[in-house]
N, C-alpha and C positions, 0 to 999 in steps of 0.2 A: 584617230578613229578607234572607238572601242571595239574590241574583239567580241564577236558574237559567241554566245554559249552554244556548244555542240552537245546535243543530246543523242544518246543511243537508246532507241525505243524498241523493246522486244515485246510484241503483243500478238498472241496467237489468233485472236479474233480479227479477221481481215478488215471488216468494216470499222470496228472500233479503232483499230490501229491507224487506219487512214484518216479518220476524223480527228484523232489526237494529233497526228502529224501535221495536218493542215491547220488546225487551231493553234498549235505551238508556233508554226512558221509565221502565222499572221501576227504573233507577238514578238517576232524578230529572233526566234531561236533557229538554229540549224539542226535539222532532225534527220537521222538515218533510221529507217524502219525495217525491221525483220520480223519473222514469224516463228522462229524456233531457236532453241538454245545454242545449237552448234553454230548456226549462222551468226548469232549474236556475239559469240566468243571470237569468231574470225574477224568480225567488224571491229570489236573492241581492240584486238591486237593490232589491227591495221591502222586504226584512226585515233586511239587514245582519247575518247570523248571526255567532256567535263563532268557529265552526269550520266548515270545508267538508270533507266526506268524499265523494270523487268516484270513481266507477267509471271506469276508463280507457276501456273499450269501451262506448260508449253511442250510440244513434241520434241523428241530427240534428246533434249536436256532441259529439265525444269529450272525455274528461276533460282531456287535454293541451291541446287547443285552448281549452277553457273556462278552464283555469287561466291560459293566456297572455292571454286577454281580460280576466280579472279583475285580473291583475298590471299591466296598463297604468295603472291608477289606484289600486291597493290592494296595497301591499307587506307589509301587516301581518297580515291575517287568515290563520290557519294553514290549510294545505291538506294533507289526507292522501289519497293515491291508493290505491284498492283494485283489484287486478288479478290475473289468473291468469298473466300474463306474468312471467317471472323472469330473462330474459336481461340481462346487464349493460348493454347499450346501451339497453334499455327503462328500466332504473332511472336511467341517466344522463339520458335524455330527460325523465323525470319531474321530476328535480331542476332540469334546465335550463329547464323551462317554469314553474317557480315553486313546485313542491311542497316541503313541509317534511318529509314522511315518506311511506313507501311500505310497504303491507301486502299480502303475497301471500296469495291464497286457496288453500286454506281457512285461516281464522284463528278464534281464539276471541273472544267478545265482551269477555272480560277483557283480552285483549291490545289490542284497539281502544281500550278505555276508558283503559288506561295510556298509550297513545300520545297520546290526546286531552288528558289531564291534563298530561302532560309538556310538550306544546306550549303549553298555556295558562299553565303555570307559567313557561315560558321567556320569555313576553311581559312578565312582571312584572320591573321593574328592581330588582335587589338594592341598587344604590347609583348615584350620579350618573355613575360611570364605567363602569357595566355590568360591574364586576369580579365574579368568582365565587369563593365560599368553598368550598374542597375540603379538608375536615378542618381542619388548621392552616395550610394554604397559601392565599394569595390569588392568584388567577389573573386576569390582565388580558388578555383576547383582543385588545383594541384596541392595547395597547402590546407584546403578545407577551412578557409577563414573568410570572414565577412567584416568589413570595416566601414563605419559611417563617418564620412568626412575625415577629420584628423583624429578621431577618437581611437581608443584602443581596439585592436582587432579581436573579434570573437571567434572562438574555435567551434566549428560545426561538427556534428556527428557525420559519419560516412553516409548514412541514409539522407540526412538533411542536405548534404552537399550534392548527392546524386540527383535528388528531386529538384533542388534549386537550379542545377545545371540544365536539367531538361526543360524547366519552365523558362529559363533565360534564353535557351536556344530557340524557343518558340514564342518569344516575347510578343505580346499583343495578338497572339493567335490562340484559338481554343485547342486544348490538348484533350485527347480521348483518354478518360481515366482507365479504361480497360487495356489500352496499349501501354500506358505508363506502368500499370500494375504488372502486366506481363513482362515488361522489360526489367523493371527494378525489383519486383517482389517474386516473380516467377509464376504467379497465378493471380486470378481475380476473384477468389472466394470472399466470403463475408468478412473473415478476420483480417485478410490482407487489405480489403477496402477500408475497414475501420482504422487500421494502422496508418494507411495513407492519409485519411482525414485528420488524424492526430498530427502527423508531420506537416500537413498543410497549415494547421493552426499554429504550430511552432514557428514556421517560416513567416507567417503573418506578423507574429510578435517580433521576430528578429528584424523585420523590415518596417516596423511601425513608426520609426523616427522620421521617415520621408513620407509625407502625406500624399505625394503624387503617385505612390506605388500601391497597387491593390492586387490581391489574388482573388479573383471572382469565381463563384460557383456558376457554372453554366448548366442549368437544369437538364438532366437526362443525357449529358455528354461528358462533362469533365470540368476543367479549370482553365482560367486564363490569367496570365501575369500581365497586368496593364501598367505601363510606365508612361 
């Protein structure tokens, strides 16, 4: 029997928290719900959940502070932030405090579930080197190399490798360009956005030998790596 995924959900809006809890439970997740940061930390210590879904604005202890406290001894458990805030500096702060993903309210339960599953899948090691198979390419984030079939490995720049890793982790899902800019570039101004577009073009060329791979522009949102 497969072990059910245990989610710790900390949401200070009582009605929203209950809706999310019930919706996740109908999808076969086990959910513990709390409404403030202190209670969330106590439940985390007692139960060691598989995933943490944390509202940013909570009484007693906010989500960012809670994440920092957890990350002192736990670098592994995925953390998703839920927030009404959408400014780039808020997104940057979320990732800097140890978050793995960031979901802006309002959102659909289906989107939350996709994010949870993606983070859990990313914890599984594809092979001993943590290489990632993208179509007929083997991508090594550790060594910053990309290899097509048995051909010679290409060396990627640090920014190319970071961007490809983000795309690969969210394969077949649309990624928000502002979130990526905040995490990788530190801001979402015009010059950073243009820089990101240039690196997307470079990655398209890198991956062009496999016609089943596409990096699509999603108008008004961001990009999607389709394999």
